[in-house]
C-alpha positions as CSV (number, residue, x, y, z in Angstrom):
1,M,124.1,96.6,118.4
2,K,124.8,100.2,116.7
3,L,122.2,101.8,114.2
4,T,124.2,102.0,111.1
5,P,122.0,103.3,108.7
6,A,124.8,103.5,106.0
7,G,123.7,105.3,102.7
8,H,120.2,106.3,104.6
9,R,118.5,109.1,103.2
10,A,114.7,108.5,103.9
11,F,113.4,109.3,107.2
12,P,109.5,109.5,108.3
13,F,109.8,111.8,111.2
14,H,107.8,114.5,109.4
15,L,104.9,111.4,109.4
16,A,104.6,112.7,113.3
17,A,102.6,115.7,111.6
18,V,100.4,113.4,109.9
19,V,99.2,110.8,112.8
20,L,98.6,113.8,114.6
21,L,96.4,115.4,111.9
22,A,95.0,111.7,111.6
23,L,94.2,111.9,115.7
24,F,92.9,115.2,115.3
25,V,90.3,114.9,112.4
26,A,89.1,111.3,114.0
27,A,88.2,113.0,117.2
28,C,87.3,116.5,115.5
29,S,85.6,115.9,112.3
30,S,82.2,115.9,111.0
31,D,81.7,112.9,108.4
32,G,85.3,113.1,107.1
33,E,85.6,116.9,107.1
34,A,87.5,118.7,109.8
35,E,85.2,120.8,111.7
36,P,85.5,124.8,110.2
37,S,87.4,126.4,113.0
38,R,89.7,123.9,113.4
39,E,90.9,123.3,109.9
40,A,94.4,122.8,109.5
41,S,96.9,125.9,108.6
42,P,98.3,125.7,105.3
43,E,101.7,125.7,107.1
44,Q,101.2,122.5,108.7
45,P,104.8,120.7,110.0
46,S,106.2,119.1,107.8
47,A,110.0,118.1,108.1
48,A,110.8,117.3,104.6
49,P,109.1,116.6,101.1
50,S,107.8,112.9,100.9
51,D,107.6,110.1,98.3
52,E,103.8,108.4,97.8
53,A,104.7,105.8,100.5
54,G,105.0,108.6,103.1
55,Q,108.5,108.6,103.7
56,A,110.9,111.8,103.4
57,S,112.9,111.6,100.6
58,D,115.5,114.0,101.2
59,A,116.5,113.8,105.3
60,I,119.6,113.9,106.5
61,A,120.3,110.2,108.5
62,P,120.7,109.9,112.1
63,A,124.1,109.3,114.2
64,S,124.5,105.7,115.1
65,R,123.4,105.3,118.7
66,D,123.4,102.2,121.5
67,A,120.3,101.3,122.6
68,P,119.7,102.2,126.3
69,T,120.5,99.5,128.8
70,P,117.0,98.2,129.9
71,L,115.5,99.2,133.3
72,P,115.3,96.2,135.8
73,R,111.5,95.6,136.4
74,S,109.7,94.6,139.3
75,G,106.6,94.1,140.7
76,P,103.4,92.0,140.5
77,A,103.1,91.4,136.6
78,R,100.8,93.3,134.7
79,P,98.1,91.9,132.0
80,Y,98.7,94.9,129.7
81,A,101.2,96.1,127.6
82,L,102.4,99.9,127.5
83,G,103.4,101.9,124.7
84,F,103.9,105.0,122.9
85,T,103.0,106.2,119.3
86,A,106.2,107.4,117.1
87,T,105.5,110.7,117.5
88,P,108.8,112.7,118.8
89,A,109.2,115.8,121.0
90,V,110.6,117.7,117.8
91,L,110.8,116.9,114.0
92,T,114.6,115.6,114.0
93,P,116.0,112.3,113.3
94,D,117.4,112.1,116.7
95,A,114.0,112.6,118.7
96,Y,112.5,109.9,116.9
97,V,114.8,107.5,117.8
98,D,114.3,109.0,121.7
99,V,110.8,108.2,121.3
100,F,112.0,104.4,120.8
101,D,114.4,104.9,123.4
102,E,112.0,106.0,125.7
103,A,109.6,102.8,124.8
104,A,112.2,100.6,125.5
105,L,113.1,102.2,129.1
106,R,109.6,102.9,130.2
107,A,107.0,101.0,127.9
108,D,107.2,97.7,125.7
109,V,105.5,98.7,122.2
110,I,106.0,101.4,120.0
111,M,103.2,102.2,117.4
112,I,104.1,102.9,114.0
113,Q,101.1,104.3,111.4
114,R,101.6,104.5,107.9
115,P,99.5,105.2,104.5
116,V,99.1,102.4,102.0
117,A,102.5,102.3,99.2
118,W,99.9,102.2,96.8
119,T,102.2,102.4,93.4
120,E,105.3,100.5,95.4
121,V,103.1,97.1,95.4
122,R,100.9,97.1,92.8
123,P,101.6,94.6,90.4
124,G,104.7,95.7,88.4
125,G,105.7,98.2,91.5
126,S,108.8,97.8,92.9
127,I,109.6,99.0,96.7
128,S,111.5,102.0,96.9
129,P,115.0,102.8,98.2
130,S,113.5,105.0,100.6
131,T,111.2,103.0,101.9
132,R,113.1,99.8,102.1
133,A,116.1,101.9,103.9
134,T,113.5,103.0,106.6
135,I,112.0,100.0,106.5
136,E,115.4,98.3,107.6
137,W,116.0,101.1,110.2
138,E,113.0,100.8,112.2
139,R,113.2,97.2,112.1
140,Q,116.8,97.3,113.9
141,L,115.3,100.1,116.5
142,I,112.5,97.8,117.7
143,A,115.0,94.4,117.4
144,D,118.0,96.4,119.2
145,R,115.4,97.7,122.1
146,G,113.6,94.5,122.4
147,L,110.2,96.1,121.6
148,D,106.8,94.8,120.4
149,L,105.2,96.3,117.3
150,L,101.8,97.9,116.6
151,F,101.6,98.7,112.5
152,A,98.6,100.6,111.7
153,I,97.8,101.0,108.1
154,D,95.7,104.4,107.3
155,P,94.7,104.1,103.8
156,W,92.6,107.0,103.7
157,Q,93.5,110.9,103.8
158,A,93.7,112.4,107.5
159,A,91.7,115.6,106.3
160,N,89.0,113.6,104.5
161,R,88.1,110.3,105.9
162,G,86.0,109.7,102.7
163,R,89.4,110.2,100.1
164,L,92.4,107.5,99.7
165,A,95.4,108.8,100.3
166,G,98.2,109.0,98.3
167,E,98.2,107.4,94.6
168,A,95.6,104.7,94.9
169,P,94.6,102.9,91.8
170,G,90.7,104.3,92.1
171,E,88.7,106.2,94.3
172,G,87.2,103.5,96.9
173,F,87.2,99.7,97.8
174,R,84.7,99.3,94.9
175,D,87.5,99.3,92.6
176,A,88.9,95.9,92.6
177,S,92.3,97.3,92.2
178,V,92.3,99.2,95.4
179,T,91.2,95.9,96.9
180,R,94.1,94.2,95.6
181,D,97.1,96.7,96.3
182,Y,95.5,97.1,99.7
183,V,95.7,93.0,100.6
184,A,99.3,93.3,98.8
185,Y,100.4,96.0,101.3
186,A,98.7,94.1,104.3
187,E,101.0,91.0,103.0
188,F,103.9,93.4,102.6
189,V,104.1,94.8,106.4
190,V,103.5,91.6,107.8
191,R,106.7,90.0,105.9
192,E,108.7,92.9,106.5
193,Y,107.5,94.1,109.9
194,R,106.3,91.1,111.5
195,P,104.2,93.2,114.0
196,R,102.4,91.4,117.1
197,W,99.7,93.7,116.5
198,L,98.3,94.8,112.9
199,A,95.7,97.4,112.6
200,L,93.9,96.9,109.1
201,A,92.1,100.4,109.3
202,V,92.3,103.6,111.1
203,D,89.2,105.3,112.5
204,L,86.7,102.8,110.7
205,D,83.7,104.6,112.2
206,A,84.8,107.9,110.4
207,V,85.1,106.2,107.3
208,A,82.0,104.2,107.2
209,R,79.9,107.7,107.5
210,S,82.1,109.1,105.0
211,R,81.6,106.6,102.4
212,P,78.7,104.7,103.3
213,E,78.3,103.6,99.6
214,D,81.8,101.8,100.1
215,L,81.1,100.1,103.6
216,D,80.5,96.8,101.9
217,A,83.7,96.9,99.9
218,I,85.5,98.1,102.4
219,E,84.5,95.1,104.8
220,A,85.3,92.6,102.1
221,A,88.8,94.2,101.4
222,Y,89.2,94.3,105.0
223,R,87.9,90.4,105.4
224,R,90.3,89.4,102.5
225,A,93.4,91.1,104.2
226,Y,92.3,89.3,107.8
227,A,92.5,86.0,106.0
228,A,96.1,86.6,104.1
229,V,98.0,88.1,107.1
230,K,96.8,85.2,109.4
231,A,97.8,82.6,106.3
232,I,101.4,84.5,107.0
233,A,101.0,85.2,110.2
234,P,98.6,83.3,112.5
235,E,99.9,85.2,115.6
236,T,99.4,88.1,114.5
237,R,96.5,90.1,116.6
238,I,94.5,91.9,114.2
239,F,92.1,94.7,114.4
240,A,90.4,98.1,113.0
241,T,90.6,101.4,115.4
242,F,87.3,103.2,116.1
243,Q,87.5,106.7,117.8
244,L,85.3,106.1,120.9
245,E,84.1,110.0,121.2
246,D,83.0,109.9,117.5
247,L,81.7,106.6,117.3
248,Q,79.4,107.4,120.5
249,G,78.4,110.7,118.7
250,L,79.5,112.9,121.6
251,L,81.4,115.4,119.8
252,P,79.2,118.5,119.5
253,W,80.4,119.6,116.4
254,S,79.7,115.7,115.0
255,T,76.5,114.6,116.3
256,H,75.2,111.5,114.7
257,T,73.4,108.1,115.9
258,P,76.2,106.0,117.6
259,Q,77.7,103.3,115.7
260,W,78.0,100.6,117.9
261,S,76.5,98.3,115.1
262,L,79.9,98.6,113.2
263,L,82.0,96.9,116.0
264,L,79.3,93.8,115.6
265,R,79.5,94.1,111.9
266,F,83.0,93.3,112.2
267,D,83.0,91.4,115.3
268,D,84.0,87.7,113.8
269,V,87.4,89.8,112.5
270,L,88.6,91.4,115.4
271,D,91.5,90.2,117.2
272,V,90.8,93.1,119.6
273,L,88.5,95.7,120.4
274,A,90.9,98.8,119.9
275,V,89.8,102.5,120.3
276,S,91.4,105.8,120.2
277,S,90.0,107.9,123.1
278,F,91.0,112.0,123.9
279,P,87.9,112.8,126.3
280,S,89.4,116.4,126.9
281,L,87.8,117.0,123.6
282,I,84.3,116.7,125.8
283,F,84.6,116.4,129.0
284,P,86.3,119.4,131.1
285,F,87.6,117.6,133.7
286,A,88.6,114.0,134.6
287,S,86.0,113.3,137.0
288,D,83.2,114.5,134.7
289,I,83.8,111.1,132.4
290,P,80.8,108.6,133.2
291,D,81.9,105.5,135.5
292,T,81.1,103.1,132.4
293,Y,82.5,105.0,129.5
294,Y,85.5,102.4,129.2
295,S,83.6,99.3,131.0
296,R,80.7,99.3,128.6
297,L,83.4,97.9,126.0
298,D,83.2,94.8,127.9
299,A,80.0,94.0,126.5
300,F,81.8,92.7,123.1
301,Q,84.0,90.6,125.1
302,K,86.9,91.1,123.4
303,P,90.3,92.2,124.9
304,V,90.5,95.8,124.9
305,A,92.9,98.4,123.7
306,L,93.2,101.9,124.0
307,V,95.4,103.2,120.8
308,P,96.1,105.7,121.1
309,S,94.8,107.9,124.0
310,G,95.6,111.2,125.8
311,F,94.5,113.7,128.1
312,A,95.4,117.4,127.9
313,S,97.4,119.1,130.9
314,A,96.2,122.5,130.1
315,P,93.4,124.3,128.2
316,G,93.7,124.2,124.6
317,R,92.6,126.9,121.9
318,N,89.1,128.6,122.5
319,G,88.2,126.1,124.7
320,V,88.2,123.2,122.4
321,T,89.8,121.0,124.9
322,F,90.5,121.3,128.4
323,G,92.6,120.1,131.1
324,T,95.2,120.3,134.1
325,V,98.2,118.7,134.8
326,R,96.0,116.8,138.1
327,G,93.3,116.2,135.8
328,Q,95.9,114.5,133.1
329,Q,97.2,112.4,136.5
330,Q,93.4,111.6,137.3
331,F,92.6,110.1,134.0
332,L,95.7,107.9,133.7
333,R,95.4,106.7,137.1
334,R,91.7,105.7,135.9
335,V,92.8,104.1,132.6
336,L,95.3,102.1,134.0
337,A,93.2,101.0,136.9
338,E,90.6,99.8,134.6
339,A,93.3,97.9,132.4
340,E,94.3,96.0,135.2
341,A,91.0,95.3,136.6
342,G,89.6,94.3,133.1
343,A,92.7,92.5,131.8
344,W,93.2,94.8,129.0
345,E,95.9,94.1,126.2
346,L,97.5,97.4,125.5
347,V,97.0,101.1,126.3
348,V,99.5,103.3,124.0
349,W,99.7,107.3,125.1
350,I,100.0,109.5,122.2
351,S,103.6,110.4,123.3
352,P,105.6,110.6,126.1
353,D,106.7,114.3,125.6
354,D,104.5,117.6,124.4
355,P,105.1,117.8,120.6
356,A,106.9,121.0,120.3
357,F,106.0,121.2,116.5
358,A,102.7,121.1,117.5
359,T,101.7,124.7,117.4
360,E,99.7,125.4,114.4
361,P,96.2,124.3,114.2
362,P,95.0,121.8,114.3
363,F,97.6,120.0,115.9
364,D,97.9,122.5,118.7
365,L,95.3,120.9,120.4
366,F,97.6,118.0,120.8
367,A,100.4,119.9,122.0
368,Q,100.1,119.2,125.8
369,M,99.1,115.5,126.0
370,G,102.5,114.8,126.5
371,M,103.5,113.4,130.2
372,R,106.2,115.9,129.6
373,A,106.6,119.4,129.1
374,A,109.4,121.0,127.2
375,G,113.0,120.0,128.2
376,G,111.8,117.0,130.2
377,V,109.9,118.4,132.7
378,E,107.7,115.9,134.2
379,K,104.3,116.2,135.2
380,P,102.1,114.3,137.9
381,A,100.9,111.9,135.3
382,W,104.5,110.6,134.4
383,S,105.1,109.4,137.8
384,V,101.6,107.4,137.1
385,W,103.0,105.9,133.8
386,V,106.3,104.9,135.6
387,Q,105.1,103.2,138.6
388,S,103.0,101.0,136.1
389,A,105.8,100.7,133.4
390,I,108.5,99.2,135.9
391,R,106.1,96.3,136.2
392,P,107.0,93.5,134.2
393,W,104.3,92.7,131.3
394,Q,103.0,89.2,131.4
395,P,100.5,89.0,128.3
396,A,97.8,87.0,128.7
397,P,96.8,84.0,126.3
398,A,95.9,85.0,122.7
399,E,92.4,84.6,121.8
400,G,91.1,84.8,118.3
401,A,88.1,86.8,117.5
402,G,84.9,85.9,119.0
403,A,81.3,86.7,119.0
404,A,80.0,89.9,121.3
405,T,76.9,89.7,123.5
406,D,74.6,92.6,124.5
């Protein structure tokens, strides 16, 4: 089947910049505020103006394209799924489709991250034509390529985890209308996209530090959304994500007491223990990462998901991040070995290719975390990924949220 987005004028490829900013802030923030020397430039990449739902409002529709022919899978089955975030190499519609194609060939999952469309789902609101067109287009991309979807709902501003993004009806979740619209959006997403995985919150550790007075209300809203989604699609795997480096207080510009208790607080409504992780922001060499860095997550007795992860293949600006191509390969090899041994559920890499648009701070810190450089030049990590991706994925039987232990 060909893509035929007739009349389609909405395209979210500019959201790649938003996703990278959210990832950056999660890993490089202090109580939701970007560390001063790494603040976003006024010239942040943006391909098109956007409406309140986060969709581009006047973009050119991509050309029709057949889905790629699937590559044969062989070898012993792996228990973990592989995926990429929907972050293209360049900010064009065709490059956005390229990520879906690459996921179809050498992964199993695509990860889409979006803010809440507050005004569209609130009482009296309506879904905009741009949002509707984007949903239909992305659903076709996913279906034609046989992909599974991880959809991440991100209610808070990327540059300030203490403030809601978009035209929220209130300042925080203590406002009943905020909870109402948040739950309505979660229900909308699960009905429209039917994702295999649904993140109801992103970087919950940073949010909890930024809005401690709102945490009880955030938890109550999350639990309402969890129950509402399960009532619609009980098979959906639901969770919040936590930024592993920041959760532990390891970032030198954001030192604080580790927040492990936050995971226990939400334990019974986390079907998966999902963390993002970018250890090259902390450890100059992959071999510096402690042996128990990821295995300590086993204490929570949850299926583990890295959503997403990345490791720099070259030193970054002012030594903020460090890496080498061999270090990136070593890190990926270790992650996949631990995913195999621990029967993890999901490993999502930030992007198959270096994002060419990530030239201005703070995006440049992620500019060399792809496994292929400009022009598709493969880095050593790419062969490690392909060797794992060629194996068939055999999901473990799903289990519900369970109690953690020491």
